[in-house]
LUMVEXGU-384096 format. One record per residue (C-alpha): x, y, z; residue in one letter; residue number from 1. Coordinates in Angstrom, 3 decimals. Last residue first. Example, Ala and Ser with C-alpha at 12.3 -4.5 7.8 and 13.67 -1.06 7.14 Angstrom:
+----------+----------+----------+----+-----+
!       c1 !       c2 !       c3 ! aa !   i !
+----------+----------+----------+----+-----+
!   13.670 !   -1.060 !    7.140 !  S !   2 !
!   12.300 !   -4.500 !    7.800 !  A !   1 !
+----------+----------+----------+----+-----+
***
This chain:
+----------+----------+----------+----+-----+
!       c1 !       c2 !       c3 ! aa !   i !
+----------+----------+----------+----+-----+
!   81.056 !  107.818 !  119.579 !  I ! 325 !
!   78.046 !  109.351 !  117.848 !  V ! 324 !
!   75.132 !  106.880 !  117.828 !  L ! 323 !
!   72.563 !  107.080 !  115.041 !  M ! 322 !
!   69.044 !  105.768 !  114.546 !  G ! 321 !
!   66.459 !  104.596 !  112.032 !  L ! 320 !
!   68.166 !  105.464 !  108.758 !  I ! 319 !
!   66.495 !  104.168 !  105.568 !  A ! 318 !
!   69.363 !  104.131 !  103.057 !  E ! 317 !
!   70.055 !  100.387 !  103.267 !  D ! 316 !
!   73.179 !   98.472 !  102.207 !  M ! 315 !
!   74.809 !  101.790 !  101.411 !  F ! 314 !
!   76.925 !  102.001 !   98.272 !  P ! 313 !
!   80.689 !  102.471 !   98.683 !  G ! 312 !
!   82.130 !  105.519 !  100.425 !  G ! 311 !
!   85.258 !  103.769 !  101.658 !  P ! 310 !
!   86.070 !  100.801 !   99.402 !  Y ! 309 !
!   85.127 !   97.117 !   99.268 !  S ! 308 !
!   81.519 !   97.406 !  100.378 !  T ! 307 !
!   79.517 !   95.176 !  102.722 !  T ! 306 !
!   82.297 !   95.629 !  105.302 !  Y ! 305 !
!   80.936 !   99.090 !  106.127 !  D ! 304 !
!   83.112 !  102.201 !  106.276 !  F ! 303 !
!   80.425 !  104.556 !  104.839 !  N ! 302 !
!   81.759 !  108.076 !  104.489 !  L ! 301 !
!   80.896 !  111.234 !  106.409 !  W ! 300 !
!   81.448 !  114.620 !  104.727 !  V ! 299 !
!   81.359 !  117.825 !  106.752 !  Y ! 298 !
!   78.912 !  120.567 !  105.772 !  D ! 297 !
!   78.316 !  121.807 !  109.335 !  D ! 296 !
!   74.805 !  120.315 !  109.386 !  R ! 295 !
!   76.176 !  116.908 !  108.406 !  D ! 294 !
!   76.670 !  115.586 !  104.878 !  L ! 293 !
!   76.240 !  111.910 !  104.095 !  H ! 292 !
!   78.172 !  110.134 !  101.382 !  Y ! 291 !
!   78.090 !  107.777 !   98.421 !  Y ! 290 !
!   81.072 !  107.598 !   96.066 !  I ! 289 !
!   80.237 !  105.995 !   92.744 !  S ! 288 !
!   81.547 !  102.728 !   91.340 !  G ! 287 !
!   83.093 !  101.939 !   87.954 !  G ! 286 !
!   86.405 !  100.959 !   89.542 !  L ! 285 !
!   86.125 !  101.399 !   93.321 !  S ! 284 !
!   87.945 !   98.208 !   94.325 !  E ! 283 !
!   90.557 !   98.453 !   91.579 !  K ! 282 !
!   91.541 !  102.071 !   92.307 !  L ! 281 !
!   91.260 !  101.916 !   96.096 !  F ! 280 !
!   94.273 !  103.971 !   97.240 !  L ! 279 !
!   95.361 !  106.343 !   94.465 !  K ! 278 !
!   92.780 !  106.988 !   91.755 !  R ! 277 !
!   89.316 !  106.452 !   93.225 !  K ! 276 !
!   90.018 !  106.937 !   96.921 !  I ! 275 !
!   92.496 !  109.818 !   96.743 !  L ! 274 !
!   90.594 !  111.427 !   93.865 !  N ! 273 !
!   87.457 !  111.331 !   95.983 !  I ! 272 !
!   89.506 !  112.882 !   98.774 !  Y ! 271 !
!   90.554 !  115.828 !   96.637 !  R ! 270 !
!   87.014 !  116.377 !   95.345 !  D ! 269 !
!   85.741 !  116.545 !   98.928 !  F ! 268 !
!   87.779 !  119.593 !   99.910 !  D ! 267 !
!   84.877 !  122.096 !   99.920 !  S ! 266 !
!   82.625 !  119.419 !  101.473 !  I ! 265 !
!   84.726 !  119.503 !  104.642 !  H ! 264 !
!   86.655 !  116.331 !  105.327 !  C ! 263 !
!   86.531 !  112.673 !  106.363 !  I ! 262 !
!   84.189 !  111.962 !  109.287 !  K ! 261 !
!   83.802 !  108.195 !  109.557 !  V ! 260 !
!   80.623 !  106.125 !  109.287 !  E ! 259 !
!   80.130 !  102.747 !  110.936 !  P ! 258 !
!   77.412 !  100.151 !  110.134 !  Y ! 257 !
!   74.396 !   98.568 !  111.813 !  L ! 256 !
!   71.821 !   96.472 !  109.965 !  H ! 255 !
!   68.348 !   94.968 !  110.300 !  N ! 254 !
!   66.617 !   98.144 !  109.032 !  R ! 253 !
!   69.133 !  100.931 !  109.493 !  T ! 252 !
!   71.282 !  101.888 !  112.495 !  H ! 251 !
!   74.221 !  104.230 !  111.919 !  V ! 250 !
!   77.300 !  104.164 !  114.146 !  L ! 249 !
!   79.407 !  107.288 !  114.433 !  R ! 248 !
!   83.106 !  108.030 !  114.034 !  V ! 247 !
!   85.536 !  110.898 !  114.587 !  E ! 246 !
!   89.206 !  110.020 !  114.293 !  G ! 245 !
!   92.060 !  110.339 !  116.770 !  G ! 244 !
!   93.863 !  107.016 !  116.408 !  V ! 243 !
!   91.876 !  105.179 !  119.116 !  A ! 242 !
!   88.559 !  106.520 !  117.799 !  K ! 241 !
!   89.145 !  104.933 !  114.396 !  I ! 240 !
!   90.095 !  101.641 !  116.047 !  C ! 239 !
!   87.172 !  101.611 !  118.492 !  A ! 238 !
!   84.631 !  102.537 !  115.811 !  A ! 237 !
!   85.897 !   99.795 !  113.502 !  M ! 236 !
!   85.739 !   97.209 !  116.310 !  L ! 235 !
!   82.206 !   98.191 !  117.368 !  I ! 234 !
!   80.966 !   98.342 !  113.769 !  S ! 233 !
!   82.307 !   94.845 !  113.077 !  Y ! 232 !
!   80.741 !   93.422 !  116.240 !  D ! 231 !
!   77.361 !   94.962 !  115.413 !  D ! 230 !
!   77.536 !   93.722 !  111.803 !  C ! 229 !
!   78.075 !   90.112 !  112.928 !  D ! 228 !
!   81.269 !   88.373 !  113.997 !  G ! 227 !
!   84.783 !   87.969 !  112.633 !  S ! 226 !
!   88.105 !   89.785 !  112.628 !  L ! 225 !
!   89.894 !   87.031 !  114.662 !  H ! 224 !
!   92.049 !   88.776 !  117.281 !  H ! 223 !
!   90.498 !   92.240 !  116.969 !  M ! 222 !
!   87.139 !   90.655 !  117.822 !  T ! 221 !
!   87.789 !   90.370 !  121.567 !  E ! 220 !
!   89.399 !   93.734 !  122.415 !  S ! 219 !
!   86.703 !   95.390 !  120.303 !  A ! 218 !
!   84.131 !   94.013 !  122.701 !  K ! 217 !
!   81.574 !   91.533 !  121.452 !  A ! 216 !
!   77.951 !   92.629 !  121.610 !  Y ! 215 !
!   75.774 !   89.516 !  121.816 !  Y ! 214 !
!   72.095 !   89.650 !  120.965 !  E ! 213 !
!   70.375 !   86.288 !  121.578 !  E ! 212 !
!   67.652 !   84.251 !  119.834 !  G ! 211 !
!   70.094 !   82.025 !  117.983 !  V ! 210 !
!   73.705 !   82.712 !  119.027 !  P ! 209 !
!   75.150 !   85.686 !  117.151 !  D ! 208 !
!   75.988 !   85.432 !  113.457 !  P ! 207 !
!   79.439 !   84.955 !  111.881 !  I ! 206 !
!   80.461 !   87.253 !  109.030 !  Y ! 205 !
!   84.136 !   87.122 !  108.199 !  T ! 204 !
!   85.765 !   90.522 !  107.815 !  W ! 203 !
!   88.531 !   91.595 !  105.472 !  Q ! 202 !
!   87.094 !   95.094 !  105.896 !  V ! 201 !
!   89.244 !   95.302 !  109.045 !  I ! 200 !
!   92.540 !   95.730 !  107.196 !  E ! 199 !
!   91.625 !   98.102 !  104.347 !  A ! 198 !
!   89.450 !  100.108 !  106.755 !  F ! 197 !
!   92.372 !  100.636 !  109.123 !  I ! 196 !
!   94.497 !  101.877 !  106.211 !  S ! 195 !
!   91.700 !  104.223 !  105.159 !  F ! 194 !
!   91.540 !  105.674 !  108.663 !  Y ! 193 !
!   95.316 !  106.154 !  108.714 !  R ! 192 !
!   95.270 !  108.028 !  105.382 !  I ! 191 !
!   92.542 !  110.248 !  106.875 !  V ! 190 !
!   95.199 !  111.352 !  109.389 !  N ! 189 !
!   96.689 !  113.892 !  107.031 !  G ! 188 !
!   95.776 !  114.228 !  103.360 !  Y ! 187 !
!   98.750 !  116.034 !  101.804 !  E ! 186 !
!  101.483 !  115.264 !  104.337 !  R ! 185 !
!  100.206 !  111.701 !  104.712 !  Y ! 184 !
!  100.215 !  111.184 !  100.954 !  L ! 183 !
!  103.783 !  112.533 !  100.689 !  A ! 182 !
!  104.927 !  110.195 !  103.473 !  P ! 181 !
!  103.842 !  107.150 !  101.378 !  D ! 180 !
!  102.795 !  104.531 !  103.917 !  N ! 179 !
!   99.505 !  103.525 !  102.316 !  F ! 178 !
!   98.937 !  100.335 !  104.334 !  N ! 177 !
!   99.950 !   98.673 !  107.617 !  A ! 176 !
!  100.479 !  101.904 !  109.562 !  K ! 175 !
!   96.860 !  102.265 !  110.752 !  A ! 174 !
!   96.918 !   98.476 !  111.243 !  I ! 173 !
!   99.610 !   98.808 !  113.912 !  E ! 172 !
!   98.117 !  101.861 !  115.614 !  V ! 171 !
!   94.705 !  100.211 !  115.892 !  A ! 170 !
!   96.172 !   97.022 !  117.384 !  F ! 169 !
!   98.187 !   99.057 !  119.912 !  N ! 168 !
!   95.065 !  101.018 !  120.931 !  R ! 167 !
!   93.010 !   97.833 !  121.210 !  V ! 166 !
!   95.677 !   96.181 !  123.371 !  D ! 165 !
!   95.979 !   99.273 !  125.578 !  P ! 164 !
!   92.184 !   99.383 !  126.175 !  N ! 163 !
!   91.170 !  102.993 !  125.633 !  Q ! 162 !
!   89.215 !  102.016 !  122.484 !  Y ! 161 !
!   86.852 !   99.839 !  124.520 !  D ! 160 !
!   83.892 !  100.085 !  122.137 !  I ! 159 !
!   81.962 !   97.340 !  123.988 !  A ! 158 !
!   80.812 !   99.809 !  126.650 !  E ! 157 !
!   79.385 !  102.090 !  123.965 !  R ! 156 !
!   77.487 !   99.158 !  122.438 !  I ! 155 !
!   75.969 !   98.189 !  125.766 !  Q ! 154 !
!   74.821 !  101.757 !  126.389 !  R ! 153 !
!   73.341 !  102.161 !  122.891 !  A ! 152 !
!   71.150 !   99.066 !  123.209 !  N ! 151 !
!   68.883 !  100.355 !  120.410 !  R ! 150 !
!   70.157 !  103.412 !  118.619 !  I ! 149 !
!   70.168 !  107.120 !  119.305 !  T ! 148 !
!   69.076 !  110.308 !  117.619 !  M ! 147 !
!   69.824 !  113.428 !  119.627 !  K ! 146 !
!   71.952 !  114.849 !  116.779 !  E ! 145 !
!   68.830 !  115.234 !  114.647 !  D ! 144 !
!   70.168 !  115.720 !  111.139 !  K ! 143 !
!   68.371 !  112.851 !  109.416 !  L ! 142 !
!   70.372 !  112.130 !  106.277 !  F ! 141 !
!   69.662 !  112.504 !  102.580 !  P ! 140 !
!   72.208 !  110.574 !  100.471 !  I ! 139 !
!   74.675 !  112.585 !   98.408 !  R ! 138 !
!   75.911 !  110.685 !   95.383 !  V ! 137 !
!   79.360 !  111.326 !   93.938 !  P ! 136 !
!   79.465 !  110.895 !   90.124 !  R ! 135 !
!   82.975 !  109.433 !   89.911 !  S ! 134 !
!   83.752 !  111.166 !   86.592 !  E ! 133 !
!   83.016 !  114.684 !   87.870 !  V ! 132 !
!   85.109 !  114.237 !   91.015 !  F ! 131 !
!   87.848 !  112.474 !   89.033 !  V ! 130 !
!   88.113 !  115.436 !   86.630 !  I ! 129 !
!   88.040 !  117.986 !   89.469 !  L ! 128 !
!   90.771 !  116.151 !   91.391 !  D ! 127 !
!   92.874 !  116.055 !   88.212 !  Q ! 126 !
!   92.470 !  119.835 !   87.937 !  Y ! 125 !
!   93.529 !  120.205 !   91.565 !  R ! 124 !
!   96.572 !  118.039 !   90.939 !  H ! 123 !
!   97.604 !  120.104 !   87.922 !  T ! 122 !
!   97.231 !  123.329 !   89.916 !  I ! 121 !
!   99.419 !  121.966 !   92.704 !  D ! 120 !
!  102.054 !  120.842 !   90.174 !  R ! 119 !
!  101.982 !  124.295 !   88.577 !  I ! 118 !
!  102.885 !  125.669 !   92.004 !  T ! 117 !
!  100.810 !  127.631 !   94.497 !  Y ! 116 !
!  102.870 !  129.807 !   96.885 !  W ! 115 !
!  106.314 !  128.813 !   95.602 !  G ! 114 !
!  107.075 !  132.371 !   94.422 !  S ! 113 !
!  108.023 !  131.029 !   90.984 !  L ! 112 !
!  104.776 !  129.052 !   90.737 !  H ! 111 !
!  102.597 !  131.971 !   91.860 !  S ! 110 !
!  104.233 !  134.269 !   89.315 !  L ! 109 !
!  103.898 !  131.625 !   86.605 !  M ! 108 !
!  100.230 !  131.063 !   87.452 !  V ! 107 !
!   99.559 !  134.812 !   87.540 !  L ! 106 !
!  101.101 !  135.251 !   84.095 !  G ! 105 !
!   99.160 !  132.301 !   82.692 !  I ! 104 !
!   95.929 !  133.778 !   84.102 !  A ! 103 !
!   96.706 !  137.174 !   82.547 !  V ! 102 !
!   97.353 !  135.488 !   79.207 !  L ! 101 !
!   94.123 !  133.489 !   79.513 !  A ! 100 !
!   92.116 !  136.658 !   80.269 !  I !  99 !
!   93.746 !  138.274 !   77.248 !  Y !  98 !
!   92.787 !  135.397 !   74.981 !  F !  97 !
!   89.280 !  135.059 !   76.422 !  V !  96 !
!   88.535 !  138.716 !   75.607 !  F !  95 !
!   90.056 !  138.468 !   72.139 !  Q !  94 !
!   88.138 !  135.262 !   71.406 !  D !  93 !
!   84.675 !  136.464 !   72.404 !  V !  92 !
!   82.680 !  134.647 !   69.747 !  L !  91 !
!   85.576 !  132.220 !   69.345 !  G !  90 !
!   84.872 !  130.870 !   72.828 !  I !  89 !
!   81.510 !  129.639 !   71.601 !  L !  88 !
!   83.072 !  128.112 !   68.484 !  V !  87 !
!   85.802 !  126.398 !   70.536 !  R !  86 !
!   83.289 !  124.979 !   72.990 !  T !  85 !
!   81.210 !  123.560 !   70.159 !  T !  84 !
!   84.394 !  122.218 !   68.553 !  F !  83 !
!   85.456 !  120.462 !   71.748 !  F !  82 !
!   82.005 !  119.130 !   72.673 !  V !  81 !
!   81.494 !  117.705 !   69.192 !  L !  80 !
!   84.982 !  116.195 !   69.108 !  L !  79 !
!   84.447 !  114.493 !   72.440 !  G !  78 !
!   80.994 !  113.209 !   71.449 !  A !  77 !
!   82.372 !  111.857 !   68.159 !  L !  76 !
!   85.238 !  110.048 !   69.868 !  I !  75 !
!   83.062 !  108.709 !   72.678 !  H !  74 !
!   80.367 !  107.470 !   70.278 !  D !  73 !
!   83.048 !  105.966 !   68.043 !  L !  72 !
!   84.074 !  103.687 !   70.882 !  R !  71 !
!   86.619 !  101.451 !   69.154 !  I !  70 !
!   86.432 !   97.806 !   70.156 !  E !  69 !
!   89.347 !   95.560 !   69.253 !  Q !  68 !
!   89.149 !   92.075 !   67.714 !  G !  67 !
!   90.695 !   93.203 !   64.437 !  D !  66 !
!   88.283 !   96.131 !   64.158 !  F !  65 !
!   84.997 !   96.514 !   65.990 !  R !  64 !
!   83.190 !   99.857 !   65.810 !  F !  63 !
!   80.947 !  100.769 !   68.742 !  V !  62 !
!   78.241 !  103.443 !   68.664 !  L !  61 !
!   76.425 !  103.578 !   71.974 !  D !  60 !
!   73.887 !  106.398 !   72.321 !  P !  59 !
!   75.288 !  109.524 !   74.068 !  V !  58 !
!   73.984 !  110.091 !   77.602 !  Y !  57 !
!   77.081 !  108.589 !   79.243 !  R !  56 !
!   79.251 !  111.075 !   77.315 !  Y !  55 !
!   77.735 !  114.178 !   78.920 !  L !  54 !
!   79.393 !  114.727 !   82.308 !  M !  53 !
!   82.771 !  113.351 !   81.241 !  I !  52 !
!   82.607 !  115.464 !   78.062 !  F !  51 !
!   82.012 !  118.638 !   80.106 !  V !  50 !
!   84.975 !  117.766 !   82.374 !  P !  49 !
!   87.322 !  117.298 !   79.366 !  I !  48 !
!   85.983 !  120.060 !   77.083 !  T !  47 !
!   86.778 !  123.006 !   79.371 !  I !  46 !
!   90.512 !  122.292 !   79.464 !  L !  45 !
!   90.424 !  121.524 !   75.731 !  L !  44 !
!   88.727 !  124.830 !   74.885 !  S !  43 !
!   91.307 !  126.757 !   76.923 !  V !  42 !
!   94.089 !  124.920 !   75.088 !  L !  41 !
!   92.500 !  125.701 !   71.696 !  A !  40 !
!   92.099 !  129.370 !   72.664 !  L !  39 !
!   95.782 !  129.608 !   73.593 !  V !  38 !
!   96.903 !  127.927 !   70.363 !  V !  37 !
!   94.602 !  130.069 !   68.178 !  Q !  36 !
!   95.758 !  133.334 !   69.759 !  L !  35 !
!   99.423 !  132.342 !   69.520 !  V !  34 !
!   98.988 !  131.610 !   65.819 !  V !  33 !
!   97.028 !  134.822 !   65.228 !  R !  32 !
!   99.646 !  136.952 !   66.931 !  H !  31 !
!  102.326 !  135.187 !   64.961 !  W !  30 !
!  100.568 !  136.039 !   61.689 !  T !  29 !
!   99.992 !  139.682 !   62.627 !  I !  28 !
!  103.633 !  140.074 !   63.574 !  S !  27 !
!  104.697 !  138.456 !   60.312 !  R !  26 !
!  102.409 !  140.678 !   58.246 !  D !  25 !
!  103.764 !  143.805 !   59.926 !  I !  24 !
!  107.322 !  142.721 !   59.300 !  K !  23 !
!  106.455 !  141.892 !   55.708 !  W !  22 !
!  105.110 !  145.417 !   55.180 !  R !  21 !
!  108.247 !  146.965 !   56.580 !  G !  20 !
!  110.440 !  144.867 !   54.329 !  P !  19 !
!  108.331 !  145.691 !   51.233 !  M !  18 !
!  108.154 !  149.450 !   51.614 !  K !  17 !
!  111.707 !  150.108 !   50.531 !  R !  16 !
!  111.366 !  147.777 !   47.577 !  Q !  15 !
!  108.092 !  149.466 !   46.604 !  K !  14 !
!  109.741 !  152.886 !   46.828 !  M !  13 !
!  112.605 !  151.728 !   44.629 !  T !  12 !
!  110.214 !  150.347 !   42.059 !  C !  11 !
!  108.128 !  153.557 !   42.061 !  E !  10 !
!  111.303 !  155.607 !   41.553 !  T !   9 !
!  112.425 !  153.401 !   38.708 !  R !   8 !
!  109.014 !  153.665 !   37.088 !  K !   7 !
!  108.956 !  157.463 !   37.491 !  T !   6 !
!  112.456 !  157.891 !   36.187 !  F !   5 !
!  111.621 !  155.752 !   33.193 !  K !   4 !
!  108.466 !  157.826 !   32.510 !  K !   3 !
!  110.348 !  161.116 !   32.736 !  G !   2 !
!  112.956 !  159.944 !   30.316 !  M !   1 !
+----------+----------+----------+----+-----+
***
């Protein structure tokens, strides 16, 4: 009798304990699931830019199937970076988890307040990815602001940006391309400079008379978009100046080209994304962005007709003189 009572009592106690135990197990299970999902997302966010930096150093491993190429080297490199990142994060998983939760909370609070939305954060992350992928190249530049170029006075006189016809021409071509109001609100007047570049870069090279140096005024060349590098630089400088931009002419060995002030280096990733993904996608495909940085950390991009997108490769990196307009 005593044994039966004991067994029945033990059974009842087990039944009473079971629901509570399952609740604890469920909470532990869900905690682990959420932990793993959050850590996987953090690993993925880190993996993408790291992979972009490293994949070009991985030996090619291409598998061809049914006429299609599958880049096994990219797949394997991506997986390796992801799992390596995940293992490293796993060493401090609880710490990363709580940091991620705090970050998510701050993001939601910022989004709901309208101060910095999820869309803004997404765009900034895209800017970072494009910045890493485009491999921007800083070219050393002489920082002596007193540098000048040959025949500087004649060139200045030819840049007749205050001529009403030149001003009207500049305004028209500044509106000819990239007219999305959202782009202008986000990037400002730089959109106008890029529109001017897209028009004038359709340049036809025609040399000066043999043995002579002729500096055509902007009011002349705007009608036919042709001449030598001096004439192109003069017209580009006049148009950029006429719509409120800052421009300088750079003299290298046997060449003269214009550079335009774009942004502070802290915002450069945004403008690289603008060039590489929004305005000059086809022209800049596979190309890097080359730039000069002045003493105040502002970025100047090459607007030469020898390249098809702003910030294309320099024809010559040996700078002999500079003229700020």
